[in-house]
C-alpha positions as CSV (number, residue, x, y, z in Angstrom):
1,M,-47.9,4.1,9.0
2,A,-44.1,3.4,8.7
3,G,-42.7,-0.1,9.4
4,K,-39.8,-0.8,11.6
5,L,-36.1,-1.5,11.0
6,Y,-34.7,-4.2,13.3
7,L,-30.9,-4.5,13.8
8,V,-30.3,-8.2,14.3
9,P,-26.9,-9.4,15.4
10,T,-25.7,-12.7,13.9
11,P,-23.0,-15.1,15.3
12,I,-19.4,-14.1,14.8
13,G,-18.4,-17.7,14.5
14,N,-20.5,-20.1,16.6
15,L,-24.0,-20.6,15.3
16,G,-25.1,-21.5,18.9
17,D,-24.8,-17.8,19.8
18,V,-27.9,-16.8,17.7
19,S,-30.7,-15.9,20.1
20,R,-34.3,-17.0,20.1
21,R,-35.3,-13.4,19.8
22,A,-33.1,-13.0,16.8
23,R,-34.7,-16.0,15.1
24,D,-38.2,-14.9,16.0
25,T,-37.5,-11.4,14.5
26,L,-36.1,-12.8,11.3
27,E,-39.2,-15.0,11.0
28,A,-41.6,-12.1,11.6
29,V,-40.2,-9.3,9.3
30,D,-41.3,-8.8,5.7
31,L,-37.7,-8.7,4.3
32,I,-34.1,-9.1,5.4
33,A,-31.4,-6.7,4.2
34,A,-28.1,-8.7,4.2
35,E,-24.5,-7.7,3.7
36,D,-24.0,-10.9,1.6
37,T,-27.1,-12.9,0.9
38,R,-25.0,-16.0,0.2
39,V,-23.7,-15.9,3.8
40,T,-27.1,-15.0,5.4
41,V,-28.9,-17.8,3.6
42,K,-26.7,-20.3,5.4
43,L,-27.9,-18.9,8.8
44,L,-31.5,-18.8,7.7
45,N,-31.3,-22.5,6.6
46,H,-29.8,-23.3,10.0
47,L,-32.8,-21.5,11.7
48,D,-35.3,-22.9,9.2
49,V,-36.4,-19.4,8.2
50,K,-37.4,-18.5,4.7
51,K,-37.7,-14.8,3.9
52,P,-37.1,-12.5,0.9
53,M,-33.7,-10.9,1.0
54,V,-32.1,-7.7,-0.5
55,S,-28.5,-6.8,-0.6
56,Y,-27.2,-3.9,1.5
57,H,-23.4,-3.4,1.7
58,R,-20.8,-0.7,1.4
59,H,-20.7,-0.9,-2.4
60,N,-24.5,-0.3,-2.9
61,C,-25.6,1.4,0.3
62,E,-26.2,4.8,-1.5
63,T,-28.8,3.2,-3.8
64,A,-30.1,0.3,-1.6
65,G,-30.6,2.5,1.5
66,P,-33.2,4.8,0.0
67,E,-35.0,1.8,-1.5
68,I,-35.2,0.0,1.8
69,L,-36.3,3.3,3.4
70,R,-39.1,3.6,0.9
71,R,-40.4,0.1,1.7
72,L,-40.2,0.9,5.4
73,E,-42.2,4.1,4.9
74,E,-44.8,2.1,3.1
75,G,-45.3,-0.1,6.1
76,E,-43.0,-3.1,5.6
77,S,-40.7,-4.3,8.4
78,C,-37.1,-5.1,7.7
79,A,-34.3,-6.9,9.6
80,L,-30.8,-5.6,8.9
81,V,-28.0,-8.2,9.3
82,T,-24.3,-8.3,8.6
83,D,-22.2,-11.4,7.7
84,A,-21.2,-11.6,11.4
85,G,-21.8,-9.4,14.5
86,T,-23.9,-6.4,15.3
87,P,-25.2,-4.2,12.4
88,A,-24.1,-0.6,12.2
89,I,-20.9,-1.2,14.3
90,S,-18.0,-0.5,12.0
91,D,-20.5,-1.3,9.3
92,P,-22.4,0.5,6.5
93,G,-25.6,-0.2,8.4
94,E,-25.0,3.1,10.3
95,G,-26.1,4.9,7.1
96,L,-29.4,3.1,7.0
97,V,-30.0,3.8,10.6
98,A,-29.3,7.5,10.0
99,L,-31.8,7.6,7.1
100,C,-34.5,6.1,9.3
101,A,-33.7,8.5,12.2
102,A,-33.9,11.5,9.8
103,R,-37.3,10.3,8.5
104,G,-38.8,9.2,11.8
105,V,-38.8,5.5,10.9
106,P,-38.6,3.4,14.1
107,V,-35.4,1.4,14.7
108,E,-35.1,-1.4,17.2
109,A,-31.7,-2.9,18.1
110,L,-31.4,-6.4,19.4
111,P,-28.5,-7.2,21.7
112,G,-26.1,-9.9,20.6
113,P,-22.7,-11.0,19.3
114,C,-20.1,-8.3,18.7
115,A,-16.4,-9.0,18.3
116,L,-15.5,-5.7,19.9
117,T,-17.0,-6.6,23.3
118,V,-15.9,-10.2,23.2
119,A,-12.3,-9.2,22.6
120,L,-12.3,-6.4,25.1
121,S,-13.8,-8.6,27.9
122,V,-11.2,-11.4,27.4
123,S,-8.2,-9.1,26.8
124,G,-7.1,-8.7,30.5
125,L,-6.7,-5.0,29.9
126,P,-8.6,-2.1,31.5
127,T,-12.2,-2.0,30.2
128,A,-13.8,0.8,32.2
129,R,-12.9,3.3,29.5
130,F,-11.9,2.4,26.0
131,T,-12.0,3.7,22.4
132,F,-13.0,1.7,19.4
133,E,-11.1,2.5,16.2
134,G,-12.4,-0.2,13.9
135,F,-10.3,-0.9,10.8
136,L,-7.2,1.3,10.3
137,P,-6.5,2.7,6.8
138,Q,-4.8,0.4,4.4
139,N,-2.4,3.2,3.2
140,K,0.7,3.3,5.5
141,K,0.9,7.1,5.6
142,N,-2.8,7.4,6.5
143,R,-2.5,4.5,9.0
144,R,0.4,6.2,10.8
145,A,-1.4,9.5,10.9
146,V,-4.3,7.9,12.7
147,L,-2.0,6.1,15.2
148,D,0.0,9.3,15.7
149,G,-3.3,10.9,16.7
150,L,-3.7,8.2,19.4
151,A,-0.2,8.5,20.8
152,A,-1.4,10.2,24.0
153,E,-4.5,8.1,24.4
154,E,-4.8,6.7,27.9
155,R,-7.8,4.6,27.3
156,T,-7.7,1.0,26.0
157,M,-7.9,0.9,22.2
158,V,-9.6,-1.7,20.1
159,F,-8.9,-2.3,16.4
160,Y,-10.2,-4.7,13.8
161,E,-7.6,-6.1,11.4
162,A,-7.5,-8.5,8.4
163,P,-4.7,-11.2,8.2
164,H,-2.9,-9.7,5.2
165,K,-2.5,-6.3,6.9
166,L,-1.7,-7.6,10.4
167,C,2.1,-7.5,10.2
168,A,2.2,-4.0,8.8
169,T,-0.2,-2.8,11.4
170,L,1.9,-4.3,14.2
171,E,5.0,-2.6,12.9
172,D,3.2,0.8,13.0
173,L,1.8,0.1,16.5
174,E,5.3,-0.6,17.7
175,A,6.7,2.5,16.1
176,V,4.0,4.8,17.7
177,F,3.3,3.1,21.0
178,G,6.7,1.3,21.7
179,P,7.5,-2.4,21.9
180,E,6.6,-2.7,25.7
181,R,3.0,-1.6,25.4
182,P,0.7,-4.5,26.5
183,M,-1.9,-5.8,24.1
184,A,-4.1,-8.7,23.4
185,V,-4.3,-10.3,19.9
186,C,-7.6,-12.0,19.5
187,R,-8.0,-14.4,16.5
188,E,-11.1,-16.2,15.2
189,L,-13.2,-15.4,18.2
190,T,-15.9,-18.0,19.1
191,K,-14.7,-20.2,16.2
192,L,-12.9,-23.6,16.3
193,H,-9.4,-22.2,16.2
194,E,-10.0,-19.3,18.6
195,E,-6.8,-17.9,20.1
196,V,-6.1,-15.0,22.5
197,L,-2.5,-13.9,22.9
198,R,-1.7,-11.5,25.8
199,L,1.7,-10.0,25.2
200,T,3.5,-6.8,24.3
201,I,3.4,-5.1,20.9
202,G,7.0,-6.1,20.3
203,E,6.3,-9.7,21.2
204,A,3.3,-9.7,18.9
205,R,5.3,-8.3,16.0
206,A,8.0,-10.9,16.5
207,H,5.5,-13.7,16.7
208,F,3.7,-12.9,13.5
209,A,6.9,-12.2,11.7
210,V,7.4,-16.0,11.7
211,Q,3.9,-17.2,12.2
212,E,1.6,-16.6,9.2
213,P,-1.5,-14.6,10.3
214,R,-4.7,-16.5,9.6
215,G,-8.3,-15.6,10.3
216,E,-9.9,-12.4,11.4
217,F,-8.2,-10.4,14.2
218,V,-9.2,-8.0,16.9
219,L,-6.3,-6.1,18.5
220,V,-6.8,-4.7,22.0
221,V,-4.0,-2.2,23.0
222,G,-3.3,-0.8,26.4
223,G,-3.5,3.0,26.7
224,R,-0.5,5.2,27.5
225,P,0.3,5.2,31.2
226,P,-0.8,8.4,32.9
227,R,1.9,11.0,33.1
228,Q,3.8,11.2,36.3
229,E,4.3,14.6,38.1
230,A,6.3,16.7,35.7
231,G,9.9,17.6,36.5
232,D,10.8,14.5,38.6
233,E,14.1,13.9,36.8
234,E,15.5,11.5,39.4
235,A,12.5,9.2,39.0
236,A,12.7,9.5,35.2
237,V,16.3,8.4,35.2
238,A,15.5,5.5,37.5
239,R,12.6,4.5,35.1
240,A,14.9,4.7,32.1
241,E,17.5,2.5,33.8
242,A,14.8,0.0,34.7
243,L,13.7,-0.1,31.1
244,R,17.3,-0.7,30.0
245,Q,17.4,-3.7,32.4
246,E,14.4,-5.0,30.5
247,G,16.3,-4.8,27.2
248,L,15.4,-1.5,25.7
249,P,18.2,0.5,24.0
250,L,19.3,3.7,25.9
251,K,17.7,6.1,23.4
252,Q,14.3,4.3,23.5
253,A,14.4,3.9,27.3
254,A,15.2,7.7,27.7
255,A,12.4,8.6,25.3
256,Q,9.8,6.5,27.1
257,A,10.8,7.7,30.5
258,A,10.7,11.3,29.3
259,E,7.2,10.8,28.0
260,E,6.0,9.3,31.3
261,F,7.6,11.9,33.6
262,G,7.4,15.0,31.5
263,V,11.1,15.8,31.4
264,K,13.5,16.3,28.5
265,R,14.8,13.1,26.9
266,R,18.2,14.6,26.4
267,S,18.6,15.3,30.1
268,I,17.8,11.6,31.0
269,Y,20.1,10.4,28.2
270,N,23.0,12.6,29.3
271,R,22.6,11.7,33.0
272,I,22.8,8.0,32.3
273,V,25.7,8.4,29.9
274,G,27.5,10.5,32.5
275,K,26.9,7.9,35.2
276,E,28.3,5.2,33.0
277,G,31.4,7.2,32.0
């Protein structure tokens, strides 16, 4: 009879967030598959749990996954953990879950810490509908291609980002979504230096141009406002003029208003230029 794979979430910063059920599961299984055994052993020491561990991470998942599956099919039970958060969410653990699903090995997921939901809930942005995009590509061309594909997205968007890539990502977010799009920058969630900044993309880019990014980031970006009824040029001109009052250059204000109201940017631009002489 096959064993069972348990997906055990671990704290994303605060050790007090580990649940009793998570501890009991780690104590009960035959082995623990860890993203980094050096990180996981600290948690196990905190919980006073001693169990055999094997490594399972993105660099060895193609070989480690089938070996863990073999042990599960022989009747052993295994807890899968990441360094922080919920396994299989933006994590190579999804591959091991897929292997188990394909071979009929039971998988049980425990609820627990996840940076995605923590950031979304504290962002102040709409949460009824959202899309999780994980980590964007490191290559600028590929990153822009992904963001361009999200240009019309009306749902709230959530991204993970590392500190050394944050400024480049904010520049690309501004180029695609505009400087006025609202966002929340969530840093070091649940940790000692937790910080949540609720601002616009332009303000975030300017802030981190002078403030060195430190820690791990979750970026929550508001979706595109729903299109207004197409062809309302008067309303589009009024919207562009309001955006100019907020400090946007004429071309950028005309482009944003054109996108929102479904009219031609050139028409808005010419109307405003004509009014101003």
